[in-house]
C-alpha positions in Angstrom: -89.0 55.3 -28.9 -90.3 55.7 -32.4 -93.6 55.6 -34.3 -94.5 54.5 -37.8 -95.5 57.2 -40.3 -99.3 57.7 -40.4 -99.8 61.1 -41.9 -101.6 62.9 -44.7 -100.3 63.2 -48.2 -99.7 66.9 -47.5 -97.6 66.1 -44.5 -95.5 63.7 -46.6 -95.1 66.4 -49.3 -94.0 68.9 -46.6 -91.5 66.5 -45.1 -90.0 65.9 -48.5 -89.8 69.7 -49.1 -88.0 70.0 -45.8 -85.6 67.3 -46.9 -85.0 69.3 -50.1 -84.1 72.3 -48.1 -81.2 70.7 -46.2 -77.7 71.7 -47.1 -76.0 69.4 -49.6 -73.3 68.5 -47.1 -76.0 67.2 -44.7 -77.5 65.2 -47.5 -74.2 63.6 -48.1 -73.9 62.5 -44.5 -77.4 61.1 -44.4 -77.0 59.2 -47.7 -73.7 57.7 -46.5 -75.3 56.6 -43.3 -78.0 54.7 -45.2 -75.3 53.0 -47.3 -73.2 52.2 -44.2 -76.3 50.5 -42.6 -77.1 48.2 -45.5 -76.4 44.5 -44.9 -73.3 43.2 -46.5 -72.1 39.6 -47.1 -70.1 38.1 -44.2 -66.7 37.0 -45.6 -66.2 34.6 -42.7 -69.6 32.9 -43.1 -70.7 32.5 -46.7 -74.4 33.0 -47.1 -74.7 35.1 -43.9 -75.1 38.9 -43.9 -73.5 41.4 -41.6 -75.7 44.2 -40.3 -75.1 47.4 -38.5 -73.0 50.5 -39.2 -69.9 49.9 -41.2 -67.5 52.8 -41.0 -65.5 51.7 -44.1 -68.8 51.6 -46.1 -69.6 55.0 -44.7 -66.3 56.6 -45.8 -66.6 55.1 -49.3 -70.2 56.2 -49.6 -69.4 59.7 -48.4 -66.6 59.9 -51.0 -69.0 58.6 -53.7 -71.6 61.2 -52.7 -69.2 64.0 -53.6 -69.8 63.2 -57.3 -73.7 63.0 -56.9 -76.1 65.8 -57.5 -78.3 67.0 -54.6 -81.4 65.8 -56.5 -80.1 62.2 -56.7 -79.2 62.2 -53.0 -82.6 63.6 -52.1 -84.5 61.0 -54.2 -82.5 58.1 -52.7 -82.8 59.4 -49.1 -86.6 59.9 -49.5 -87.0 56.5 -50.9 -85.1 54.9 -48.1 -86.8 57.0 -45.4 -90.2 56.2 -47.0 -89.4 52.5 -46.9 -88.4 52.7 -43.2 -91.4 55.0 -42.3 -90.1 55.9 -38.9 -90.8 59.1 -37.0 -90.4 60.6 -33.5 -92.7 59.6 -30.7 -95.8 61.7 -31.4 -95.3 61.6 -35.1 -93.8 65.2 -35.4 -90.6 64.6 -37.2 -89.6 62.0 -39.9 -86.4 60.1 -39.6 -84.2 60.7 -42.7 -81.4 58.4 -41.6 -81.6 54.8 -40.3 -81.0 56.0 -36.7 -83.3 59.0 -36.1 -80.5 61.2 -34.9 -81.4 64.8 -34.1 -79.8 66.6 -37.1 -81.5 64.1 -39.5 -85.1 64.7 -38.6 -87.5 66.9 -40.5 -91.0 68.0 -39.6 -94.1 67.0 -41.4 -95.2 70.7 -41.3 -93.8 73.9 -42.9 -93.9 77.5 -41.8 -95.4 80.0 -44.2 -91.8 81.2 -44.9 -90.9 77.7 -46.1 -88.9 76.6 -43.1 -89.8 73.4 -41.4 -91.0 73.0 -37.8 -88.0 71.1 -36.5 
């Protein structure tokens, strides 16, 4: 089960800072998951769209991400996550990918040392 974001501006800032702290390799995976989840035209039915995870799109997106700076990945991931506005039940962690998988969650809080509360 998931909830919609309903937090303070400070919580959103902290979640974005937690996103920025992720390793670039993880950012590439998350970004590629977003691209692989985007609807694409159905070649067998003009005018219709295919939805769901597309592994070919994922592979191509991951390869494309290798040429992207971390800042560009972060900006696009944050935009997509903010549009989706999904978090864990209880509102403790923001989904950074379309699926809310464990490694792609960040807390809406930060420890004094700068680490998130995941």
